[in-house]
Every structure is written in structure tokens, then in C-alpha cells.
KEKE-3310 file (N, C-alpha, C; in steps of 0.2 Angstrom, whole numbers, plus 5000, padded with zeros to 4 digits):
npx = (5444:5454:5471:5468:5457:5440:5438:5431:5433:5430:5430:5432:5442:5447:5459:5468:5460:5460:5474:5476:5467:5472:5484:5481:5473:5483:5489:5481:5469:5451:5443:5432:5424:5418:5413:5405:5396:5382:5382:5387:5379:5372:5384:5390:5380:5379:5392:5396:5408:5424:5432:5432:5438:5438:5435:5433:5430:5422:5410:5393:5386:5385:5396:5402:5392:5383:5391:5392:5379:5377:5386:5380:5372:5379:5394:5409:5426:5432:5442:5446:5450:5458:5462:5463:5473:5470:5469:5457:5448:5452:5449:5435:5432:5435:5428:5415:5415:5424:5438:5451:5463:5469:5480:5480:5491:5496:5509:5509:5514:5511:5497:5496:5502:5492:5481:5485:5487:5474:5468:5475:5470:5457:5459:5466:5457:5447:5454:5456:5443:5432:5419:5403:5392:5389:5385:5384:5379:5365:5369:5368:5377:5381:5393:5395:5385:5388:5380:5373:5363:5354:5344:5333:5335:5342:5358:5368:5385:5401:5414:5426:5422:5415:5425:5432:5423:5421:5433:5433:5422:5425:5434:5428:5426:5440:5454:5458:5472:5477:5486:5483:5470:5472:5480:5472:5461:5468:5477:5490:5503:5505:5510:5507:5494:5485:5477:5467:5458:5451:5442:5434:5429:5421:5411:5406:5400:5390:5381:5378:5377:5366:5367:5378:5387:5389:5395:5391:5394:5406:5420:5432:5449:5460:5475:5478:5468:5453:5438:5425:5410:5396:5387:5384:5383:5395:5412:5426:5435:5449:5456:5461:5478:5481:5491:5492:5491:5491:5492:5479:5466:5448:5437:5438:5433:5425:5431:5422:5412:5418:5418:5421:5434:5440:5439:5448:5459:5460:5461:5474:5482:5480:5487:5500:5502:5501:5512:5523:5521:5523:5537:5542:5539:5548:5560:5560:5560:5573)
npy = (5903:5898:5893:5883:5869:5863:5846:5832:5815:5801:5784:5767:5760:5759:5760:5768:5779:5784:5786:5797:5806:5810:5815:5826:5834:5838:5847:5858:5857:5854:5839:5826:5810:5797:5781:5772:5771:5775:5785:5796:5807:5812:5816:5825:5835:5839:5843:5851:5852:5859:5852:5836:5820:5807:5789:5782:5769:5763:5751:5748:5760:5773:5783:5794:5800:5803:5813:5822:5827:5832:5842:5852:5857:5862:5869:5860:5855:5840:5827:5813:5797:5781:5763:5757:5756:5764:5773:5777:5777:5788:5798:5797:5800:5814:5819:5817:5826:5827:5836:5833:5819:5805:5791:5777:5766:5781:5793:5803:5816:5817:5818:5830:5839:5839:5844:5857:5862:5862:5871:5882:5884:5889:5901:5908:5910:5917:5929:5934:5935:5943:5946:5941:5939:5935:5938:5931:5932:5922:5915:5915:5917:5913:5915:5915:5906:5895:5892:5890:5897:5894:5898:5898:5886:5879:5874:5866:5869:5861:5866:5867:5867:5879:5889:5887:5891:5904:5910:5909:5917:5929:5932:5933:5929:5930:5919:5907:5899:5882:5881:5893:5891:5880:5886:5895:5887:5878:5885:5885:5882:5869:5858:5845:5844:5848:5839:5836:5847:5845:5835:5842:5852:5846:5841:5854:5858:5849:5855:5868:5869:5868:5858:5847:5840:5848:5861:5878:5888:5886:5885:5875:5879:5872:5865:5875:5881:5886:5895:5906:5910:5921:5913:5914:5911:5901:5896:5891:5904:5914:5927:5943:5948:5940:5934:5921:5911:5906:5920:5929:5933:5934:5920:5903:5887:5877:5860:5846:5836:5839:5834:5821:5822:5828:5817:5808:5815:5816:5802:5800:5809:5804:5792:5796:5804:5794:5786:5794:5796:5783:5782:5792:5786:5775:5781:5787:5777:5771)
npz = (5696:5708:5714:5723:5722:5721:5721:5714:5715:5706:5706:5707:5713:5728:5736:5728:5727:5740:5742:5732:5737:5750:5745:5737:5745:5754:5746:5747:5741:5741:5743:5737:5737:5726:5725:5717:5702:5704:5713:5708:5703:5715:5723:5714:5714:5727:5731:5721:5712:5705:5697:5690:5693:5684:5682:5668:5665:5674:5680:5678:5673:5661:5663:5657:5649:5659:5666:5657:5655:5668:5669:5661:5670:5681:5679:5677:5676:5667:5670:5662:5666:5663:5662:5650:5636:5623:5609:5603:5612:5620:5611:5610:5623:5624:5613:5619:5629:5639:5646:5647:5646:5654:5656:5666:5675:5683:5687:5702:5699:5686:5686:5693:5684:5674:5681:5684:5671:5667:5676:5672:5659:5662:5670:5660:5650:5657:5659:5646:5642:5631:5630:5637:5631:5614:5597:5581:5566:5564:5576:5593:5607:5623:5634:5648:5652:5645:5633:5617:5604:5590:5577:5586:5592:5606:5613:5625:5630:5632:5644:5637:5623:5624:5626:5614:5604:5609:5606:5592:5589:5593:5584:5571:5554:5553:5551:5563:5569:5572:5583:5589:5594:5602:5612:5617:5622:5631:5638:5635:5622:5611:5599:5599:5604:5595:5587:5596:5595:5583:5586:5595:5587:5578:5587:5591:5579:5577:5586:5582:5568:5554:5545:5549:5542:5531:5534:5538:5546:5555:5547:5539:5536:5526:5532:5540:5550:5558:5554:5559:5552:5546:5541:5527:5509:5501:5502:5512:5519:5517:5526:5520:5522:5533:5545:5550:5540:5522:5511:5502:5491:5490:5490:5495:5490:5501:5506:5500:5512:5525:5538:5536:5531:5543:5552:5546:5548:5562:5565:5559:5566:5579:5578:5575:5587:5597:5593:5596:5609:5614:5611:5619:5632:5631:5631:5643:5652:5651)
capx = (5446:5461:5475:5464:5451:5435:5439:5427:5436:5425:5434:5430:5448:5447:5466:5470:5456:5463:5480:5475:5463:5477:5489:5478:5472:5490:5491:5477:5462:5445:5442:5427:5425:5412:5416:5401:5393:5376:5383:5390:5374:5371:5390:5390:5375:5380:5398:5397:5415:5427:5436:5430:5443:5433:5437:5427:5429:5418:5404:5386:5383:5388:5399:5404:5385:5381:5395:5390:5372:5377:5390:5376:5368:5384:5400:5415:5431:5432:5448:5445:5456:5456:5467:5463:5478:5466:5468:5450:5444:5454:5445:5428:5431:5436:5422:5410:5415:5430:5443:5458:5463:5476:5481:5482:5493:5500:5513:5506:5516:5508:5491:5496:5503:5486:5477:5488:5485:5466:5467:5478:5465:5451:5462:5468:5451:5444:5458:5455:5436:5430:5412:5400:5386:5391:5381:5387:5373:5360:5371:5368:5382:5382:5399:5394:5381:5390:5374:5373:5356:5354:5337:5328:5337:5347:5362:5373:5392:5405:5418:5431:5418:5413:5431:5434:5418:5422:5439:5431:5417:5429:5438:5423:5429:5447:5456:5461:5476:5476:5490:5480:5465:5475:5483:5466:5457:5472:5481:5497:5503:5508:5508:5504:5487:5481:5472:5461:5454:5447:5436:5429:5426:5416:5406:5403:5396:5384:5377:5377:5376:5360:5369:5385:5392:5390:5395:5390:5397:5413:5424:5439:5454:5465:5482:5479:5464:5446:5435:5418:5407:5389:5383:5382:5385:5402:5417:5430:5438:5456:5455:5467:5483:5481:5498:5493:5491:5493:5488:5476:5460:5442:5434:5440:5428:5427:5431:5416:5413:5423:5418:5425:5441:5442:5439:5454:5465:5460:5464:5481:5485:5481:5493:5507:5503:5503:5519:5527:5520:5527:5544:5544:5540:5554:5566:5560:5561:5580)
capy = (5897:5899:5888:5878:5867:5858:5841:5826:5809:5795:5778:5761:5758:5763:5761:5773:5785:5786:5789:5803:5811:5813:5819:5832:5838:5840:5853:5863:5856:5851:5833:5822:5804:5793:5774:5769:5776:5777:5790:5802:5812:5815:5819:5831:5840:5841:5846:5856:5852:5863:5847:5829:5815:5801:5783:5780:5761:5760:5747:5750:5766:5777:5788:5800:5803:5806:5819:5827:5829:5836:5848:5857:5860:5865:5868:5857:5852:5833:5824:5806:5792:5774:5758:5755:5760:5764:5780:5779:5778:5795:5802:5796:5804:5821:5821:5817:5832:5827:5841:5830:5811:5802:5784:5774:5770:5787:5796:5809:5822:5818:5820:5837:5843:5839:5848:5863:5864:5863:5877:5888:5886:5893:5907:5912:5912:5923:5935:5936:5935:5949:5948:5935:5938:5937:5937:5930:5930:5919:5912:5919:5913:5916:5911:5914:5900:5890:5891:5893:5896:5895:5897:5896:5880:5881:5869:5867:5868:5860:5872:5867:5870:5886:5893:5887:5895:5911:5913:5910:5922:5935:5934:5932:5931:5928:5912:5905:5893:5876:5883:5898:5888:5876:5891:5898:5882:5874:5889:5884:5880:5862:5855:5838:5844:5851:5834:5836:5852:5843:5832:5847:5856:5841:5841:5860:5858:5845:5859:5874:5869:5865:5851:5847:5837:5853:5867:5885:5893:5884:5883:5873:5881:5866:5866:5881:5881:5886:5902:5907:5915:5922:5908:5916:5906:5901:5891:5893:5911:5916:5934:5947:5950:5935:5932:5914:5907:5909:5926:5928:5937:5930:5914:5896:5882:5872:5854:5842:5831:5841:5830:5815:5824:5829:5811:5805:5819:5814:5796:5800:5813:5800:5787:5800:5806:5788:5783:5799:5795:5777:5783:5796:5782:5771:5785:5789:5770:5769)
capz = (5699:5710:5714:5727:5718:5724:5717:5715:5712:5705:5705:5711:5716:5735:5738:5724:5729:5747:5741:5729:5742:5755:5742:5734:5751:5757:5742:5748:5738:5744:5739:5739:5733:5724:5723:5713:5697:5706:5718:5705:5703:5722:5725:5710:5716:5734:5732:5716:5710:5700:5693:5692:5690:5682:5679:5663:5664:5680:5678:5681:5670:5656:5667:5653:5647:5665:5668:5651:5657:5675:5667:5659:5676:5685:5675:5680:5671:5668:5668:5661:5667:5661:5661:5643:5632:5617:5607:5601:5619:5622:5606:5612:5629:5622:5610:5624:5634:5644:5645:5646:5647:5657:5656:5672:5681:5682:5693:5705:5696:5680:5688:5695:5678:5671:5685:5683:5664:5667:5679:5667:5654:5665:5671:5654:5647:5661:5658:5639:5640:5628:5632:5639:5626:5607:5591:5574:5561:5568:5582:5599:5611:5630:5637:5655:5653:5641:5629:5611:5601:5583:5574:5591:5595:5611:5615:5630:5628:5638:5645:5632:5617:5625:5625:5607:5601:5611:5602:5585:5588:5594:5577:5566:5548:5552:5552:5570:5568:5577:5589:5593:5597:5608:5617:5621:5626:5636:5642:5633:5615:5610:5593:5600:5606:5590:5585:5600:5593:5578:5589:5598:5582:5576:5592:5590:5572:5578:5590:5579:5561:5552:5542:5552:5537:5526:5539:5535:5551:5556:5541:5539:5532:5526:5534:5544:5556:5557:5554:5560:5548:5548:5538:5520:5504:5499:5505:5518:5517:5520:5526:5517:5527:5539:5546:5552:5534:5516:5509:5496:5491:5488:5493:5492:5491:5507:5503:5502:5517:5529:5544:5534:5531:5550:5555:5544:5551:5569:5566:5557:5571:5585:5577:5576:5594:5600:5592:5599:5616:5616:5610:5625:5637:5631:5633:5650:5655:5651)
cpx = (5453:5465:5472:5458:5447:5435:5434:5431:5431:5429:5432:5436:5449:5454:5469:5467:5459:5469:5480:5472:5468:5482:5487:5476:5478:5492:5486:5470:5457:5444:5437:5427:5418:5415:5412:5398:5386:5376:5386:5385:5373:5378:5391:5386:5376:5386:5400:5405:5417:5430:5433:5435:5439:5436:5431:5426:5425:5412:5398:5383:5388:5391:5400:5397:5382:5384:5393:5384:5373:5381:5386:5372:5373:5391:5406:5419:5431:5438:5447:5451:5454:5463:5468:5468:5475:5465:5461:5446:5445:5450:5438:5427:5431:5430:5415:5410:5420:5435:5450:5457:5469:5475:5483:5486:5497:5504:5509:5508:5513:5501:5491:5497:5496:5481:5479:5486:5478:5465:5470:5473:5460:5454:5463:5462:5447:5448:5457:5448:5434:5423:5408:5394:5389:5386:5385:5382:5368:5362:5371:5372:5382:5387:5398:5390:5383:5384:5375:5366:5357:5347:5332:5330:5343:5351:5367:5380:5396:5410:5423:5428:5417:5419:5433:5429:5419:5428:5437:5426:5420:5433:5434:5426:5436:5449:5460:5465:5475:5480:5486:5474:5467:5477:5477:5462:5461:5476:5489:5497:5507:5505:5505:5497:5482:5475:5466:5456:5449:5441:5431:5426:5420:5410:5402:5398:5390:5379:5374:5375:5369:5361:5376:5390:5393:5390:5395:5394:5404:5416:5431:5444:5460:5472:5483:5475:5457:5444:5428:5415:5399:5384:5381:5385:5392:5406:5421:5434:5444:5456:5462:5472:5483:5488:5498:5492:5492:5489:5485:5469:5454:5441:5437:5434:5430:5426:5424:5417:5418:5423:5422:5432:5444:5443:5446:5460:5465:5464:5472:5485:5486:5486:5499:5508:5505:5510:5524:5527:5524:5534:5546:5544:5546:5560:5566:5562:5569:5584)
cpy = (5899:5893:5882:5876:5863:5852:5835:5820:5803:5789:5773:5758:5762:5765:5767:5780:5788:5789:5796:5808:5814:5817:5826:5837:5841:5846:5858:5863:5853:5845:5828:5816:5801:5786:5770:5774:5779:5783:5796:5808:5816:5819:5825:5837:5843:5845:5851:5857:5857:5858:5840:5824:5809:5795:5781:5773:5758:5756:5750:5756:5769:5783:5795:5804:5806:5813:5824:5830:5834:5842:5853:5861:5864:5864:5865:5854:5844:5830:5816:5802:5785:5770:5756:5759:5760:5771:5782:5780:5786:5799:5802:5800:5811:5823:5821:5822:5832:5833:5839:5822:5809:5795:5782:5768:5776:5789:5802:5816:5823:5820:5828:5841:5844:5844:5855:5866:5866:5870:5883:5890:5891:5900:5911:5914:5918:5929:5938:5937:5942:5951:5941:5933:5940:5934:5937:5928:5927:5915:5917:5915:5917:5912:5910:5908:5894:5887:5894:5892:5898:5893:5894:5889:5881:5874:5871:5865:5865:5866:5873:5870:5877:5891:5893:5892:5903:5914:5914:5916:5929:5937:5932:5934:5930:5921:5911:5899:5888:5878:5888:5896:5884:5881:5894:5893:5879:5879:5889:5882:5874:5859:5848:5838:5846:5846:5834:5841:5850:5839:5837:5851:5852:5841:5848:5861:5854:5850:5865:5874:5866:5858:5851:5844:5842:5860:5874:5890:5892:5881:5881:5876:5876:5868:5872:5881:5881:5894:5902:5912:5916:5917:5909:5910:5907:5896:5894:5899:5912:5923:5937:5949:5946:5932:5924:5909:5910:5915:5925:5932:5932:5924:5908:5892:5877:5865:5850:5837:5833:5837:5824:5816:5825:5822:5807:5809:5817:5807:5796:5804:5808:5795:5790:5802:5800:5785:5788:5798:5789:5778:5787:5791:5778:5775:5786:5783:5768:5772)
cpz = (5701:5710:5718:5723:5723:5719:5719:5712:5712:5702:5710:5715:5723:5737:5734:5726:5735:5746:5738:5733:5746:5751:5739:5740:5754:5753:5742:5745:5742:5740:5742:5735:5732:5722:5718:5708:5699:5711:5715:5705:5710:5724:5721:5713:5723:5735:5727:5714:5705:5695:5695:5689:5690:5679:5674:5662:5670:5677:5681:5677:5665:5659:5663:5651:5654:5667:5663:5653:5663:5673:5664:5664:5680:5682:5680:5675:5672:5665:5668:5662:5665:5661:5654:5639:5625:5615:5605:5607:5621:5617:5608:5618:5628:5618:5614:5629:5639:5642:5644:5648:5649:5658:5663:5670:5679:5688:5696:5702:5689:5681:5689:5689:5675:5674:5684:5676:5664:5670:5675:5662:5656:5666:5665:5650:5650:5660:5651:5637:5637:5630:5633:5634:5619:5602:5585:5570:5566:5575:5588:5604:5618:5633:5644:5657:5649:5636:5622:5608:5594:5580:5580:5595:5600:5613:5621:5628:5634:5638:5639:5625:5618:5624:5618:5603:5603:5607:5595:5584:5589:5588:5571:5559:5547:5554:5559:5568:5574:5583:5593:5597:5603:5614:5621:5625:5631:5640:5640:5626:5615:5604:5594:5602:5601:5587:5590:5598:5588:5581:5592:5593:5579:5580:5592:5584:5573:5582:5587:5572:5559:5549:5544:5546:5531:5530:5535:5540:5552:5550:5542:5534:5531:5527:5538:5550:5554:5557:5555:5556:5550:5545:5531:5516:5503:5503:5510:5515:5521:5520:5523:5523:5533:5540:5548:5546:5528:5514:5503:5496:5489:5492:5490:5494:5497:5504:5505:5507:5522:5536:5542:5534:5538:5553:5552:5547:5558:5569:5564:5563:5577:5584:5578:5583:5598:5600:5596:5607:5618:5616:5617:5631:5637:5633:5640:5654:5655:5656)
residu = (MET:GLY:ASP:SER:LEU:ASN:ILE:LEU:VAL:VAL:ASP:SER:ASP:ARG:ASP:MET:VAL:GLU:MET:LEU:THR:GLY:TRP:LEU:ARG:ALA:ARG:GLY:ASN:THR:VAL:ASN:CYS:SER:PHE:THR:ALA:ASP:ARG:ILE:ARG:SER:SER:TRP:GLU:THR:HIS:GLU:PRO:ASP:LEU:VAL:ILE:LEU:ASP:VAL:SER:MET:ALA:GLY:ALA:ASP:THR:LEU:ALA:MET:CYS:ARG:GLU:LEU:SER:THR:GLN:ARG:ASP:ALA:LEU:ILE:LEU:ALA:VAL:SER:THR:GLU:HIS:ASP:PRO:GLN:LEU:GLU:VAL:GLN:CYS:LEU:GLU:SER:GLY:ALA:ASP:ALA:PHE:LEU:LEU:LYS:PRO:PHE:MET:PRO:ARG:GLN:LEU:LEU:ALA:HIS:ILE:HIS:ALA:LEU:GLY:ARG:ARG:VAL:ARG:SER:THR:LEU:GLN:ARG:GLN:PRO:SER:SER:ILE:MET:ASN:VAL:GLY:PRO:ILE:HIS:PHE:ASP:ALA:SER:ARG:ASN:GLU:VAL:THR:VAL:ASP:SER:ARG:MET:SER:ARG:LEU:THR:PRO:THR:GLU:SER:ARG:ILE:LEU:GLN:LEU:LEU:ALA:ALA:ASN:THR:GLY:ASP:VAL:CYS:THR:LEU:ASN:GLN:ILE:VAL:THR:HIS:ALA:TRP:GLY:TYR:GLY:ASP:ASP:GLY:ASP:THR:TYR:LEU:ILE:LYS:ALA:HIS:ILE:ARG:HIS:LEU:ARG:GLU:LYS:ILE:GLU:ARG:GLU:PRO:SER:LYS:PRO:GLN:PHE:ILE:ARG:THR:VAL:PRO:GLY:VAL:GLY:TYR:SER:LEU:SER:THR:GLY:GLY:ALA:GLY:GLY:THR:THR:ALA:PRO:GLN:GLY:ASP:ASP:SER:GLY:PRO:ARG:GLY:GLY:GLY:GLU:ARG:LYS:ALA:PRO:GLN:GLY:GLU:ASP:ALA:ASP:ASP:ASP:ALA:ASP:VAL:ASN:SER:ASP:VAL:SER:ARG:PHE:THR:GLU:GLY:SER:ASN:ASN:GLN:ARG:MET:ARG:GLU:SER:ARG)
# end
């Protein structure tokens, strides 16, 4: 993906779409539009976008579900936008496969910053991509197709899920910290984005774990990050000599109900993130 993108804007606000279209085209991008939910499918299939800017509040269809389905046929980054200032909606969008979320109304430079960040993620992943085919125990992962197969059951991954799994698979048995995962998935490191990873990890577990509530493959290392294992018995492992977390030998039992713990962490992090964002907006308005 180069600096110029093929962008599909899906929004019923025609005035805003026309403004964004002219602004994005002036910066060298190809832009197509869809003003109704029932045109998303045909526009997606016809124009094969690199990036979809999607108003998730459009009436008439479950736009997120439709985009999640279409992204399995043709990879595209999804930037969800909404006028609803609800942290839980943001979490829902990210869990459903969106790669980023932006609250409306927004300044053009805010949108441009998000687009640049998404572009950096893709370029960074391509530069570091160790292999498109990876096997970890019973897990067969094809990064080029965004597909993972476990016990003959194949699941499609979103681009963000694929990047996270690729990093974990390339470091099987080692602990990947939250900041390392953010840097690999987003193309930059930011403590404020670590809570997003927990939502994607939960979604990955639903696709590769035999029992998502009792994960065997993606192990939580409390206070540090995550580790991918071959699925053997035992709890979360902290490798010897790992610089990203506490040193120690042997295995540590994974906490019971890791998904429940992650849910609590996500809600707590969302509250802190929202409070910080509100404080930042107050400072900028002065």
C-alpha cells in the first residue's frame, strides 16, 4: 500500500461526503462513495477499496456485519465513524473487525492522521513480515490470505487480527508485551491504544481456541502481554531471560476465566482512556 489509497466512503450525510471526497482526492487518493447501506456490497465489489470509511450509525442494515463479511473476500482496512459518543460502541466496532474508530464531527487533519496511521500499519507489517505461512502446533496460519485453520476448522481473520497473530506466531513461546503488539499492529507505539489489543485478542481466541474461555494457545501473562503456545497442558509461561517482563523459570498457572478478566480490563481501560480524551479536548478548547 503506497501513499495513495483507493478509499470508499460510506455515509448518508451527502454534504460531508462531498467535502471529504474533494479533500481526499486533492491529496492524491481515489475516492468512491456510497450513500445507502444497500449499496455497500456493490460498491465494495466494484471498486475493491484499500480503506473503507464507514458510518456505523447508518439506518437500514448492520453495516459492520456486512463489512466484516466483505473483508473476508477482499481485504480492506475499516475506519468506523459515528456521532455516538459511547466508549462501548467503539469497543463493539473494534471487536467486530474495524481497524480504527473516529468520533464525528472531526477535523480533516484528525481523519488524515488516522488514515496515515492505518497506512503505516500495513507498510510496517509488510516490511517485517517473516513468512506468509506459519504453523504452531495444530494452528496453520496463512498471513497472505488472512486465514487460520485449527483442527480442520478454517476461520477468516481481519487484517488487524492477522497482524497480531503473525507477531505472536513469529515469537512462539515468548511473551509479546502490549506495547510490542500495538507497535506491530498499528505501526507506532502508544500506551493509550493497548486496551484495543484486548478486544482483538478476545476475538482471535473465539476463532482459534477450542474453548475460548479456557485458552490453550493464546495465553495471558498478567501485567505484561500475551504468548502463543502449541497448546500443551499448563498455564501461562514466562520465558527465561525475557526482557519484556519479570524473569523466572517454570510455568505459571493462567488465571481462571481469562476472558472475564480481559473484559474487566477493557472496561477499566476504556474509562481511563475516555477520561484522558475528555481532558485533552478541554485543554485544546481553551
